[in-house]
Every structure is written in C-alpha cells, then in structure tokens.
N, C-alpha and C positions, 0 to 999 in steps of 0.2 A: 178756318179761314184768315185767321191772324197772319200766317206768314207768306200765305199765296198771294200773288199779285192777282189784281182784279180790275186794273183798266188799264188799257192799250190804245196808245194814240196812233194818230194816221195825219200825213199830211207833207206837204214838199217831196212828194214822190216816194217817201219811207212810210212803213207801216210794221207796228210790232206786232202785229198778225198776220196771219193769211187763211186762205179758202179752207185749209185742212183742219182749220181750229174751230168749226164751227160748233161744237159740243161745248166751247168755251164763248166764245163771242158772239153766238145764235146767226141766224143766217143773214141778216144784215150786215152785222158786224165783220161776219169773215167776207162778204162780198166787198165791202166798203175798203177793208184790207187789201183784199186781191186787186180791186181796181186801182187802188194808189199805190200799188206795187208795179203794176203794167205802165204807168205813168199817164193815167186818165186823169182829167181835171179834177180830182174831187177835193173840196173845200176840206180845210184842216178840223179835226175833230178828234172824237174818242171813244170808246166802247167799255161800257162796265160789262164785267164778266155774267153771265147768267147765274151761277151759284151766289149773287149778290141777291139776285131777286128771289132765288131760293131760300136763302137766309133771311130775309126781311119777311115772306110768307111764314116761317118757322117762329121767328124771334119777334115782330112787329117793330123792329129797328134796324138800323143802317150802322154797323161798327164805325166808331171813330176813325179807324186806320184807313177806312175806305173813304170815307169823308175827307181825310188828307191826301189820300191818291187824287181823288176829282178835283181837288184845289190844286194839285200840282199840275195835272192834265189841262185846267183851264187857265192856268198861268203861263202854260205853253202855247196853247192855242192863241191866248191873246197875243203874245210877243209874234207868231207868226202871221197874225192878219193886223197886228199894229191897232188893234181897240181893245178896250177894256169892257168886261161886262158889269151893267151899271153906270157907266159914265154917261153924264147928262147931256154931254156935248156931242159926242159920236159914240153911242153903244155899239158894241159887240151883241150882236142879237144869234140865237142859235135857236136849232130846229131839234127835238128831242124824238127820237122814233123808237117803239117798241119793238122786241125782238124775240126770239124764240129758238131753240134745238129744232123744233118743227116749224114748218110754214102753218101758218095760221091768218090767210087773207082777210083783212077787214075786222080781224076779232080785237085787234088793238089800238091804243091812241097814237096819235101824233101831236105832236104840241110844236106850233110855229111860233117864230118872233119871239121866244122866249129872254127876257132881259128890258123889254117896255114895261114902264111904269110910269106915274104921273112925271118924276121928274126928266125922263128920257121923251116921252112925248110932248 
C-alpha cells in the first residue's frame, strides 16, 4: 500500500474516481464520484480506498502515508469551501460515511458534524 494512491477527492464538478472503481472506492465513494462528474450538486469531499480498511483490520494502524494523503485532501476541501476544520469561529463540519465493496444497508456507521468541539460550539 506504500506507493498505492488511497485518497480520491471530488468537488467542483471534478472527481478523481468514477462508478467503475467500486472495488477501490466502495459503493458510496463510486456513487459520489459519478454524481460529481455528472454535474450534480455534491459537496466537496474525499473517499479513502477500501484497501485502507483492509490494512487497518490486518495491522491495527493507519500508515503515515495515508494520514498525509488525508491531510492533503482535507486541505483541498477547506480551500474549496472557504472554511477550516477545527476553526473556532466558522468551522468546516464534515460527515463521515462508511462504505464497502458490497452493499450492507444499515450495517455501518455515519458520523455527522465531525469538527464540533468545545471551541467550535
């Protein structure tokens, strides 16, 4: 996984993935990429490849290279939206959706308003 790209951004009508990459992006990630490419109003975001979850399950840790890619994608998202994650005055709040290669309705968590903390509230 060290040289494999694992974070795929989408927003502003451009997506680094597509519906044919469901094995890499999971169903939700592939769908978000496709909707973005079609010009539908999808908020900017990014998808982390399913291989990261597999590696985490195997090793119990997220490699530093993946953390760096996520940091870059988050910075890109902040730039697109004009807000900063964790900013006390006007924070970027994000939703985190679980996804998988195979559909599993109701089996995975969704986290809303990630970025709220004592300073932001």
